[in-house]
C-alpha positions in Angstrom: 270.2 36.5 339.1 267.1 37.3 337.5 268.2 40.9 336.9 271.0 39.9 334.8 268.6 37.2 332.5 266.5 39.5 331.4 268.5 42.3 330.7 270.1 39.8 328.2 267.2 39.6 326.6 266.8 42.8 326.1 269.7 43.3 324.8 270.0 40.4 322.3 268.1 40.4 318.9 265.3 38.3 318.6 264.4 35.4 316.5 261.6 37.2 314.6 264.1 40.1 313.9 266.8 37.8 312.5 264.2 36.3 309.8 263.4 40.0 308.8 267.0 40.6 308.4 267.4 37.5 306.4 264.6 37.9 304.4 265.5 41.5 303.4 269.1 40.4 302.3 267.7 37.6 300.2 265.3 40.3 298.4 268.4 42.3 297.6 270.6 39.8 296.5 267.9 38.4 294.2 267.6 42.2 292.7 271.0 42.5 292.3 271.2 39.3 290.2 267.9 40.3 287.9 268.9 43.7 287.1 272.4 42.3 286.4 271.5 40.1 283.6 270.9 41.2 280.0 268.1 39.7 278.6 268.9 39.6 274.5 266.1 38.7 272.0 267.2 35.4 270.3 267.0 36.5 267.1 266.4 33.9 264.1 269.1 33.6 261.8 268.9 34.9 258.7 267.8 31.8 256.2 270.3 31.6 253.6 269.4 31.8 250.2 272.0 29.4 249.1 270.5 26.0 247.6 272.8 23.1 248.2 272.1 20.8 244.5 273.4 17.6 244.3 273.0 16.2 240.8 272.9 12.4 240.8 272.7 10.0 237.8 269.6 8.1 237.0 270.2 4.5 238.1 270.8 2.3 235.2 268.8 -0.9 234.8 271.8 -3.3 234.0 274.7 -3.3 236.2 278.0 -2.6 234.8 280.7 -5.5 233.9 283.6 -3.9 236.0 282.5 -1.3 238.6 285.2 1.3 239.2 283.3 2.3 242.8 281.2 1.0 245.2 277.7 3.2 245.3 274.0 2.4 246.2 272.5 2.4 242.6 274.2 1.1 239.4 275.5 3.8 237.5 277.4 3.3 233.9 280.3 6.1 233.4 279.6 8.5 230.6 283.4 10.0 229.8 286.6 9.1 230.2 288.3 8.6 233.5 291.2 11.2 232.8 288.7 14.2 231.1 288.0 17.0 233.3 285.1 19.3 233.3 286.7 22.5 231.5 285.0 25.8 232.3 282.3 27.1 230.0 284.2 29.1 226.7 282.9 32.6 226.2 281.2 32.6 223.0 283.1 35.5 220.5 281.4 38.3 219.0 280.5 37.4 215.3 281.8 40.2 212.7 278.5 41.7 212.6 277.6 42.0 215.9 279.3 45.0 218.0 282.7 44.5 216.3 284.6 47.8 217.2 287.3 48.5 213.6 290.6 49.4 215.2 291.8 52.4 213.4 294.4 51.9 210.7 297.0 54.0 209.9 296.8 55.5 206.1 299.9 54.5 204.0 302.0 56.9 203.6 301.5 57.5 199.7 297.9 58.1 200.3 299.0 60.7 203.2 300.6 62.7 200.6 298.3 63.6 197.7 300.4 63.1 194.3 300.3 66.6 192.7 297.5 67.2 190.1 298.4 67.8 186.8 296.6 70.4 185.1 295.2 69.3 181.5 294.7 72.0 179.2 291.1 72.3 177.7 292.7 73.8 174.4 293.0 71.6 171.6 295.9 71.6 169.3 293.8 72.7 166.5 292.5 75.8 168.6 295.9 77.0 169.6 297.2 76.8 166.0 294.2 78.7 165.1 294.6 81.0 168.0 298.1 81.9 167.4 297.2 82.5 163.7 294.7 85.3 164.7 297.0 86.6 166.9 299.9 86.5 164.2 297.4 88.2 162.2 296.5 91.1 164.6 300.3 91.6 165.0 300.5 92.2 161.0 301.3 96.3 160.4 297.4 97.0 159.2 297.9 99.9 155.8 297.7 103.3 156.4 293.8 104.6 155.4 294.7 107.3 152.4 293.7 111.0 154.1 291.9 112.8 151.4 290.1 115.9 151.4 286.7 114.1 150.9 287.6 111.9 153.9 288.0 115.0 156.2 285.0 116.7 155.0 282.5 113.5 155.5 284.3 113.3 159.4 283.5 117.4 159.8 280.3 116.7 158.6 279.7 113.8 160.9 281.0 115.5 164.2 278.6 118.4 163.1 275.6 115.9 163.1 276.9 114.5 166.4 277.1 118.2 168.0 273.6 119.0 166.7 271.8 115.9 168.1 273.8 116.2 171.6 272.5 119.9 171.7 269.0 118.7 170.9 268.8 116.0 173.5 269.7 118.5 175.8 267.5 121.1 174.8 264.9 118.6 174.5 263.2 119.5 177.7 262.8 123.0 176.7 261.0 122.4 173.5 257.4 121.9 173.1 254.8 121.5 170.7 251.5 123.2 170.9 249.6 119.7 172.0 252.2 119.1 174.9 251.6 122.2 176.4 249.4 121.4 179.6 249.4 124.7 181.9 249.0 127.2 179.7 247.8 125.1 176.7 244.7 128.2 175.8 247.6 130.2 175.6 249.4 128.2 173.5 246.7 127.8 171.0 245.8 131.2 170.8 249.3 132.2 169.7 248.9 129.6 167.4 246.2 130.8 165.5 247.7 134.4 165.5 250.7 132.6 163.6 248.7 131.1 161.3 247.1 134.3 160.2 250.0 136.3 159.9 251.7 133.1 157.7 248.4 133.0 155.4 248.7 136.8 154.6 252.5 136.6 153.8 252.3 133.6 152.0 249.2 134.7 149.5 251.1 138.1 149.0 254.1 136.0 148.1 252.4 133.3 146.6 255.2 130.6 145.1 255.3 130.6 141.1 255.3 126.8 141.0 251.8 126.8 142.2 250.5 129.5 140.0 249.8 126.3 137.3 246.0 125.8 136.2 244.6 122.9 138.0 247.6 122.9 140.7 247.4 121.2 144.3 249.7 120.4 146.5 250.2 119.9 150.2 253.2 119.8 152.9 253.4 119.7 156.3 255.5 122.1 157.8 257.4 122.0 161.7 258.2 125.5 162.7 260.2 126.0 166.0 259.7 130.0 167.8 262.1 131.2 170.4 261.0 133.0 173.6 261.6 136.6 171.2 259.7 135.8 168.4 262.5 134.3 166.2 262.8 131.1 164.3 264.4 128.3 166.3 264.1 125.6 163.6 262.5 125.1 160.3 261.7 121.6 159.0 259.9 119.7 156.2 258.1 117.0 158.2 256.1 115.5 155.1 257.0 116.5 151.4 254.7 117.7 148.9 256.5 115.8 146.3 257.7 118.9 144.9 261.0 120.4 146.1 260.4 123.7 144.5 257.1 124.1 146.5 258.8 122.7 149.9 261.5 125.6 149.0 258.9 128.0 148.8 257.0 127.3 152.2 260.1 127.7 154.0 261.0 130.8 151.9 257.3 132.2 153.3 257.8 131.6 157.0 261.7 133.1 156.8 259.6 136.6 155.2 257.1 136.3 157.8 259.7 136.5 160.9 259.6 137.6 162.9 257.3 137.3 165.4 255.3 137.7 168.2 257.2 137.2 171.1 256.2 134.5 173.2 253.9 135.4 176.1 255.3 135.5 179.6 253.5 133.0 181.5 254.1 130.5 178.4 258.0 130.8 178.8 257.4 129.5 182.6 256.7 126.0 180.7 259.3 125.8 177.8 261.2 128.2 175.8 260.6 126.9 172.4 257.2 126.5 171.0 256.8 124.4 168.0 253.9 124.8 165.5 253.3 122.0 162.9 250.7 122.8 160.3 249.3 121.5 157.0 250.4 123.8 154.1 247.8 123.6 151.3 248.5 125.4 147.7 245.5 125.2 145.3 245.3 127.6 142.2 241.6 128.2 143.3 242.0 129.0 147.0 245.3 130.6 147.4 247.3 128.9 150.6 246.0 128.1 153.7 247.3 125.9 157.0 245.2 124.0 159.1 
């Protein structure tokens, strides 16, 4: 009997073990409760920025005779009963402030420009004058009488024009002794030889008009010499006042020709050499040139 009791106590759970098991279960339950609950921060609600404003009329010192409503203070109405507050009206922009002008359609009369009238600047008097001038020009002119004298005059004018054209064309080839640059010494020497020959021929063929007693006359003669020594031109540049003496001087030049040919070196610069000298006729000294 005693053995059975001790065997049961060995196999049974002691009181201390039961206390430990209960404590363990309690800890697990509390832990599950603590972990299962979510803790949230209680944030303060944002304060609303909207402010409620209540307007109250200033209490009147005197009580109204007939009160329409009951109130804590005496108040006198300032408007009609039936009047209702109206919303504020928008201020219309003035004419000068940011007022946009609507595009206006141009009238059809302005769209199509009227054709311009061309006004002539010619006055009636000017028109008549122009017409008269035109009529005068249209009138047949009388033919100029063709005579032998008119023909001779035209031929003479034409010949003069041709000579002038030839002279202008050959002007670059004709040079005076003073205009020679490269061979100036050679040109001066040729002129001295020319003067010597002319004076010899002139004194041998002295003009009869210059033989008078106390006669004295001077003239300036311009003579052009070709490359071969022939005479290109003879011109009285300044007359002596005596036509017979002028002609006698020309005749002396013609008698003296031909002259010596122009030097070859000089021909590189010109084709005609012009010699201008002063001729003197005196009954005492005869004929001289300078």
